[in-house]
C-alpha positions as CSV (number, residue, x, y, z in Angstrom):
1,X,101.4,87.5,-11.6
2,X,101.9,83.9,-10.6
3,X,101.2,84.8,-7.0
4,X,97.8,86.2,-8.0
5,X,96.9,82.9,-9.6
6,X,97.7,80.8,-6.5
7,X,94.6,79.6,-4.6
8,X,95.5,79.7,-1.0
9,X,92.8,78.6,1.4
10,X,92.6,80.3,4.8
11,X,93.8,78.4,7.9
12,X,90.7,77.4,9.8
13,X,91.3,77.6,13.6
14,X,89.0,76.1,16.2
15,X,86.4,78.5,17.6
16,X,86.1,79.4,21.3
17,X,84.0,76.3,21.8
18,X,86.9,74.1,20.5
19,X,85.1,73.0,17.4
20,X,86.3,73.7,13.8
21,X,84.3,76.6,12.3
22,X,81.8,75.9,9.6
23,X,82.9,79.0,7.6
24,X,85.7,81.5,7.4
25,X,86.7,84.5,5.3
26,X,88.7,83.4,2.3
27,X,91.5,85.4,0.7
28,X,91.0,88.0,-2.1
29,X,92.5,85.6,-4.7
30,X,90.7,82.4,-3.6
31,X,87.8,82.5,-6.1
32,X,88.9,81.0,-9.4
33,X,86.4,83.3,-11.2
34,X,87.8,86.4,-9.6
35,X,91.3,85.3,-10.3
36,X,90.5,84.8,-13.9
37,X,88.7,88.1,-14.2
38,X,91.7,89.9,-12.6
39,X,94.1,88.2,-14.9
40,X,92.1,89.2,-18.0
41,X,91.8,92.8,-16.7
42,X,95.6,92.9,-16.4
43,X,95.9,92.1,-20.1
44,X,93.5,94.9,-20.9
45,X,90.6,93.0,-22.4
46,X,87.9,95.7,-22.7
47,X,84.9,93.3,-22.9
48,X,85.9,91.0,-20.0
49,X,83.8,92.8,-17.4
50,X,80.7,92.9,-19.5
51,X,81.1,89.2,-20.2
52,X,81.6,88.5,-16.6
53,X,78.3,90.2,-15.6
54,X,76.5,88.6,-18.5
55,X,77.5,85.2,-17.1
56,X,76.6,86.1,-13.5
57,X,73.1,87.3,-14.6
58,X,72.5,83.9,-16.2
59,X,73.9,81.8,-13.3
60,X,73.0,84.0,-10.4
61,X,75.0,84.9,-7.3
62,X,76.8,84.3,-5.0
63,X,79.3,82.3,-7.0
64,X,79.6,78.8,-5.6
65,X,82.9,77.1,-6.5
66,X,84.8,74.0,-5.4
67,X,87.4,74.5,-2.7
68,X,90.6,72.8,-3.6
69,X,91.7,70.4,-0.9
70,X,88.5,70.8,1.1
71,X,85.9,68.5,-0.3
72,X,83.4,69.3,2.5
73,X,83.5,73.0,1.8
74,X,82.8,75.4,-1.1
75,X,84.0,78.9,-2.0
76,X,81.1,81.3,-1.8
77,X,81.7,84.7,-3.4
78,X,79.2,87.6,-2.9
79,X,79.0,90.1,-5.7
80,X,77.7,93.7,-6.3
81,X,77.5,95.5,-9.6
82,X,78.8,98.9,-8.6
83,X,79.1,102.3,-10.3
84,X,81.0,105.5,-9.8
85,X,79.0,106.4,-6.7
86,X,79.6,103.1,-4.9
87,X,81.8,103.8,-1.8
88,X,81.3,100.4,0.0
89,X,79.1,97.3,0.1
90,X,78.5,95.5,3.4
91,X,77.2,92.0,3.9
92,X,74.9,91.4,6.8
93,X,73.8,88.2,8.6
94,X,74.7,84.6,7.9
95,X,78.5,84.4,7.5
96,X,78.8,88.1,8.1
97,X,77.1,89.0,11.4
98,X,75.6,92.4,12.1
99,X,78.6,94.6,13.0
100,X,79.1,96.2,9.5
101,X,82.6,94.9,9.3
102,X,82.2,92.5,6.4
103,X,82.8,94.9,3.5
104,X,83.3,93.7,-0.1
105,X,86.5,94.5,-1.9
106,X,86.6,96.6,-5.1
107,X,88.3,94.9,-8.1
108,X,90.5,97.6,-9.5
109,X,89.7,98.7,-13.0
110,X,86.1,97.3,-12.9
111,X,82.7,97.9,-11.4
112,X,82.9,94.5,-9.6
113,X,82.7,94.4,-5.8
114,X,83.2,91.0,-4.1
115,X,84.0,89.0,-1.0
116,X,84.7,85.3,-0.7
117,X,84.1,82.9,2.1
118,X,85.0,79.2,2.7
119,X,81.7,77.6,3.8
120,X,80.8,74.0,4.8
121,X,78.6,72.3,2.2
122,X,75.6,71.7,4.5
123,X,75.0,75.4,5.1
124,X,71.9,77.4,4.4
125,X,71.8,81.0,5.6
126,X,70.0,84.3,5.0
127,X,71.8,87.6,4.2
128,X,71.3,91.1,3.0
129,X,73.5,93.6,1.3
130,X,74.0,97.3,1.9
131,X,75.7,99.5,-0.7
132,X,77.0,102.9,0.6
133,X,76.4,101.7,4.2
134,X,76.7,103.9,7.2
135,X,79.0,101.3,8.7
136,X,77.2,101.5,12.1
137,X,77.0,98.2,13.8
138,X,73.3,97.2,14.2
139,X,74.1,96.1,17.7
140,X,74.9,99.8,18.5
141,X,71.6,101.2,17.3
142,X,69.2,102.5,20.0
143,X,65.5,102.9,19.7
144,X,62.9,101.5,17.4
145,X,62.8,104.5,15.0
146,X,66.6,104.5,14.7
147,X,66.6,100.7,14.1
148,X,63.9,101.0,11.5
149,X,66.0,103.6,9.6
150,X,69.2,101.5,10.0
151,X,67.6,98.3,8.7
152,X,66.1,100.2,5.7
153,X,69.6,100.4,4.3
154,X,69.7,96.6,3.9
155,X,68.7,95.2,0.5
156,X,68.1,91.9,-1.0
157,X,70.8,90.7,-3.4
158,X,69.5,91.6,-6.9
159,X,71.6,88.8,-8.4
160,X,70.1,86.1,-6.2
161,X,66.6,84.7,-7.0
162,X,66.4,82.9,-3.6
163,X,64.3,85.0,-1.2
164,X,62.8,84.5,2.2
165,X,61.0,86.6,4.8
166,X,63.5,88.5,6.9
167,X,64.2,87.7,10.5
168,X,63.5,91.3,11.6
169,X,59.7,91.0,11.8
170,X,58.0,94.4,11.4
171,X,61.3,96.1,10.7
172,X,61.9,94.5,7.3
173,X,60.5,92.5,4.5
174,X,62.8,90.1,2.6
175,X,66.3,88.6,2.7
176,X,68.3,86.6,0.2
177,X,69.6,83.2,1.1
178,X,72.3,80.8,0.1
179,X,72.0,77.0,0.2
180,X,75.0,74.7,-0.5
181,X,74.8,71.2,-2.0
182,X,74.4,69.2,1.2
183,X,71.9,71.6,2.9
184,X,68.7,69.8,4.0
185,X,65.8,70.5,1.7
186,X,63.3,73.3,2.6
187,X,60.3,71.3,3.6
188,X,58.0,74.3,3.3
189,X,59.0,74.8,-0.3
190,X,57.9,71.3,-1.4
191,X,54.7,71.0,-3.4
192,X,51.6,69.7,-1.7
193,X,48.3,69.0,-3.6
194,X,45.5,71.4,-2.8
195,X,43.4,68.7,-1.2
196,X,46.1,68.1,1.3
197,X,46.4,71.7,2.4
198,X,45.0,73.0,5.7
199,X,43.4,76.4,6.3
200,X,44.6,79.5,8.0
201,X,42.2,82.1,9.6
202,X,43.0,85.3,11.4
203,X,41.2,86.1,14.6
204,X,41.9,87.6,18.1
205,X,41.4,86.9,21.7
206,X,41.0,89.5,24.6
207,X,43.5,88.9,27.4
208,X,42.8,90.0,30.9
209,X,46.5,89.2,31.7
210,X,47.9,91.3,28.9
211,X,45.0,93.9,29.1
212,X,44.5,94.0,25.3
213,X,43.3,92.1,22.3
214,X,45.8,89.7,20.9
215,X,45.9,89.0,17.1
216,X,46.1,85.3,16.2
217,X,46.5,83.1,13.2
218,X,44.9,79.6,13.5
219,X,45.9,76.7,11.3
220,X,43.4,73.8,11.0
221,X,44.3,70.6,9.1
222,X,42.4,69.0,6.2
223,X,39.1,67.6,7.3
224,X,38.7,70.0,10.2
225,X,35.3,71.6,10.7
226,X,34.4,74.2,13.4
227,X,32.8,72.4,16.3
228,X,29.3,73.1,17.5
229,X,27.8,72.3,20.9
230,X,26.5,69.0,19.5
231,X,29.7,68.1,17.5
232,X,32.3,68.8,20.1
233,X,34.5,65.8,20.8
234,X,33.5,63.9,23.9
235,X,36.6,61.8,24.0
236,X,40.1,63.2,24.5
237,X,41.4,60.9,21.7
238,X,39.1,62.7,19.2
239,X,40.6,66.1,20.1
240,X,43.4,67.6,18.1
241,X,46.9,68.1,19.5
242,X,47.7,71.8,20.0
243,X,50.7,73.7,18.8
244,X,51.2,77.3,20.1
245,X,53.8,79.3,18.2
246,X,55.0,82.9,18.7
247,X,55.9,85.5,16.0
248,X,52.8,84.6,13.9
249,X,53.3,87.5,11.6
250,X,56.4,85.8,10.2
251,X,55.7,82.1,11.0
252,X,52.4,82.2,9.1
253,X,54.6,82.4,6.0
254,X,55.7,78.8,6.5
255,X,54.3,77.0,9.5
256,X,51.1,76.1,7.6
257,X,53.2,74.8,4.7
258,X,55.3,72.7,7.0
259,X,52.3,71.2,8.8
260,X,50.7,70.4,5.4
261,X,53.7,68.4,4.3
262,X,54.3,66.6,7.6
263,X,50.6,65.7,8.1
264,X,50.0,64.7,4.5
265,X,53.1,62.5,4.6
266,X,52.2,60.9,7.9
267,X,55.2,62.3,9.7
268,X,53.1,63.9,12.5
269,X,49.4,63.6,13.4
270,X,46.9,66.3,12.3
271,X,47.3,69.3,14.7
272,X,45.7,72.7,15.2
273,X,48.3,75.5,15.4
274,X,47.7,78.9,17.1
275,X,50.2,81.6,16.1
276,X,50.4,84.7,18.3
277,X,51.2,88.2,17.0
278,X,54.5,89.8,18.3
279,X,55.0,92.1,15.3
280,X,55.4,95.3,17.4
281,X,59.1,95.3,18.6
282,X,58.5,97.2,21.8
283,X,55.7,94.8,22.9
284,X,57.7,91.7,21.8
285,X,60.5,92.8,24.1
286,X,58.1,92.9,27.0
287,X,56.0,89.8,26.4
288,X,58.5,87.2,25.4
289,X,61.4,87.4,27.8
290,X,60.3,85.3,30.8
291,X,57.1,87.4,31.4
292,X,54.8,85.7,34.0
293,X,51.7,87.5,32.8
294,X,52.4,86.3,29.2
295,X,52.9,82.7,30.4
296,X,49.6,83.0,32.3
297,X,47.9,84.3,29.2
298,X,49.1,81.3,27.3
299,X,48.2,78.7,29.9
300,X,45.0,80.1,31.4
301,X,43.4,82.0,28.4
302,X,44.8,80.9,25.1
303,X,45.0,77.1,25.5
304,X,41.4,76.9,27.1
305,X,40.2,79.2,24.3
306,X,41.6,76.9,21.6
307,X,40.0,73.9,23.4
308,X,36.5,75.6,23.4
309,X,36.7,76.8,19.8
310,X,38.8,74.3,18.0
311,X,38.4,71.0,19.8
312,X,42.0,70.9,20.9
313,X,43.5,68.7,23.6
314,X,43.2,69.1,27.3
315,X,46.2,66.9,27.9
316,X,49.6,68.5,28.5
317,X,51.3,65.5,26.8
318,X,49.7,66.6,23.5
319,X,50.3,70.3,23.9
320,X,53.4,72.0,22.4
321,X,54.7,75.5,22.8
322,X,57.3,76.7,20.3
323,X,59.3,79.8,19.5
324,X,62.6,81.2,18.2
325,X,65.1,83.7,19.7
326,X,63.1,85.5,22.5
327,X,60.3,83.1,21.5
328,X,62.5,80.1,22.4
329,X,63.2,81.7,25.7
330,X,59.5,82.3,26.2
331,X,58.6,78.7,25.3
332,X,61.0,77.2,27.9
333,X,59.8,79.7,30.5
334,X,56.2,78.6,29.7
335,X,57.2,75.0,30.3
336,X,58.8,75.9,33.6
337,X,55.9,78.0,34.9
338,X,53.1,75.9,33.5
339,X,54.2,72.3,33.2
340,X,50.6,71.2,33.9
341,X,49.6,72.7,30.5
342,X,52.7,72.5,28.3
343,X,54.2,69.1,28.2
344,X,56.3,69.8,25.2
345,X,58.6,72.7,24.3
346,X,60.5,73.6,21.1
347,X,63.2,76.3,21.5
348,X,65.0,77.4,18.3
349,X,68.0,79.6,19.0
350,X,66.6,80.5,22.3
351,X,67.9,83.8,23.8
352,X,69.1,82.1,27.0
353,X,71.7,84.9,27.5
354,X,68.9,87.1,28.7
355,X,68.8,88.4,32.3
356,X,66.1,90.5,34.0
357,X,67.1,94.0,35.2
358,X,69.1,93.7,38.4
359,X,70.1,90.0,38.0
360,X,73.5,89.2,39.4
361,X,74.0,86.1,37.5
362,X,74.1,85.5,33.7
363,X,71.7,83.2,31.8
364,X,68.9,83.6,34.3
365,X,66.5,81.1,33.0
366,X,69.1,78.3,32.9
367,X,69.8,78.9,36.6
368,X,66.1,78.9,37.4
369,X,65.8,75.5,35.7
370,X,68.9,74.2,37.5
371,X,67.3,75.0,40.9
372,X,63.8,73.7,40.0
373,X,62.6,70.2,40.6
374,X,62.5,67.8,37.6
375,X,59.8,68.8,35.2
376,X,57.4,66.5,33.4
377,X,58.2,68.3,30.2
378,X,59.9,67.1,27.0
379,X,62.2,69.6,25.2
380,X,63.6,70.1,21.7
381,X,66.4,72.6,21.5
382,X,68.3,73.7,18.4
383,X,70.9,76.4,17.6
384,X,72.8,77.5,14.5
385,X,76.6,77.3,14.2
386,X,76.7,80.7,12.4
387,X,75.3,82.3,15.5
388,X,77.3,84.1,18.2
389,X,79.2,81.7,20.4
390,X,78.7,84.0,23.4
391,X,75.1,85.0,23.0
392,X,73.5,81.9,21.3
393,X,75.6,78.8,20.8
394,X,77.3,78.7,24.3
395,X,74.1,79.5,26.2
396,X,72.0,77.0,24.2
397,X,74.6,74.3,24.9
398,X,74.6,75.1,28.6
399,X,70.8,75.0,28.6
400,X,71.0,71.5,27.0
401,X,73.4,70.4,29.7
402,X,71.3,71.6,32.5
403,X,68.1,70.0,31.2
404,X,70.0,66.7,30.6
405,X,71.6,66.8,34.0
406,X,68.1,67.4,35.6
407,X,66.9,64.2,33.9
408,X,64.6,66.0,31.4
409,X,64.0,64.3,28.0
410,X,65.9,66.6,25.7
411,X,66.3,66.5,21.9
412,X,69.2,68.7,20.8
413,X,70.7,69.6,17.4
414,X,73.0,72.2,15.8
415,X,72.5,73.3,12.2
416,X,74.8,75.0,9.8
417,X,73.1,78.4,9.5
418,X,72.3,81.6,11.2
419,X,69.7,83.3,13.5
420,X,67.0,83.2,10.9
421,X,63.4,82.1,10.3
422,X,64.8,80.4,7.2
423,X,66.7,78.0,9.4
424,X,64.1,77.8,12.2
425,X,61.6,76.4,9.7
426,X,63.8,73.3,9.5
427,X,64.1,73.3,13.3
428,X,60.3,73.3,13.6
429,X,60.2,70.2,11.5
430,X,62.8,68.4,13.6
431,X,61.1,69.4,16.9
432,X,57.6,68.4,15.8
433,X,58.8,65.0,14.6
434,X,60.8,64.5,17.8
435,X,58.0,65.5,20.2
436,X,55.1,63.7,18.5
437,X,56.9,60.4,18.4
438,X,56.1,57.9,21.3
439,X,58.3,58.6,24.3
440,X,60.1,55.3,24.2
441,X,61.3,56.0,20.6
442,X,62.8,59.4,21.3
443,X,66.5,59.0,20.7
444,X,68.4,62.2,20.8
445,X,68.6,63.8,17.3
446,X,72.0,63.6,15.7
447,X,74.2,66.7,16.0
448,X,75.7,65.7,12.7
449,X,74.0,67.9,10.2
450,X,75.2,65.7,7.3
451,X,73.1,62.9,8.7
452,X,70.1,65.2,9.0
453,X,70.7,66.3,5.4
454,X,70.6,62.6,4.2
455,X,67.4,62.0,6.2
456,X,65.8,65.1,4.7
457,X,66.9,64.2,1.2
458,X,65.3,60.8,1.6
459,X,62.1,62.5,2.9
460,X,62.0,64.8,-0.1
461,X,62.5,61.9,-2.5
462,X,59.6,60.0,-0.9
463,X,57.4,63.0,-1.1
464,X,58.1,63.9,-4.7
465,X,57.3,60.3,-5.7
466,X,54.0,60.2,-3.9
467,X,50.6,61.5,-4.9
468,X,50.9,64.3,-2.3
469,X,52.8,66.5,-4.7
470,X,50.4,66.1,-7.6
471,X,48.5,69.2,-8.9
């Protein structure tokens, strides 16, 4: 019995990169709440399980508890209220990955399923739960229909009120998320008064390069009015900076809110943002990974279209292209192929592991940049420490190293989170602030996420005490 009451934290070994991990699986007896529940069950208290669930429904889940001897970490315990039909419960994403191996444990003699992790306190990450899961790794699913069916098994956590749009685009809807005490605040969740909010309109453009109409979402800031022939800006300084963002079907959920907050608080100048639609998975896989026709569409059709219709800039120095995952790969490729148009690039968890069919060498785009002459382009690159070392973290670090060695101006940061729009919303804030500052003030962003958290908390405090948050 005494052995069950001991709290033994797992030994944390360095990752393949040599850095200490920001999370690890904890032992089955590491959560004080679970240890107490098990102890009371051993003594046969009939009401203990009901009392446990009553408390969880009031406080929410996962359980967040102090980690003895590790002040920078917390114990995070995921829960599922099972029944006689529950065979397994699998955690996906964030601390768990996508291989269906992170199964909860069943607490004998109860309907409680649980799993505990030791997680650094600056973490924020999305996740889903899947009861009675097929246990097939998502990485092994082939074909869009099969993937759609597989992802339909994933559910939000009914015990967690924190929800966000899922990372899976057209395949899914919502995820749950965890944020620990030192996580930077979610800028898009901060209140902004109505008279400081921009406007979003949906439209489309026909592309000769893509041979189709492309759906768009356009954000215009407060004070913008559609230009007429007589009102179009004659001076470049009167034109708006342009932000081009991929995956508009997801990013429209928070990019406008981010821009509202940053513009209203004077963190960036007023901008026009054009968000492109990549909601069809098969089309996304063709358009975004280093596709010359797609890059030409952006540079030769979309940017001029925005200039004609929204008075956006004609200067590459005031034009930003941004994306995440395959979109991060596409944004860097656009900067490589059209540096005369895109002077600024934001890549969030860029899929730099990608290779075209038949390529003999891994990380194709990184090698293309290594062989290219120095580009007149500024980059902001960010990746999450809960992402795969081999597919995301390692390739992003190597991309950073190549860009830096080539003499490019590169901002780089690593956050404590996963491959998720939830985290990329914060990366967009960092990238926009970095790239819209004067060049001479662009120090490299700190890789210390605790410093980022302190800066963001200061920003949140400033905002909440200003008139921008009034209703």
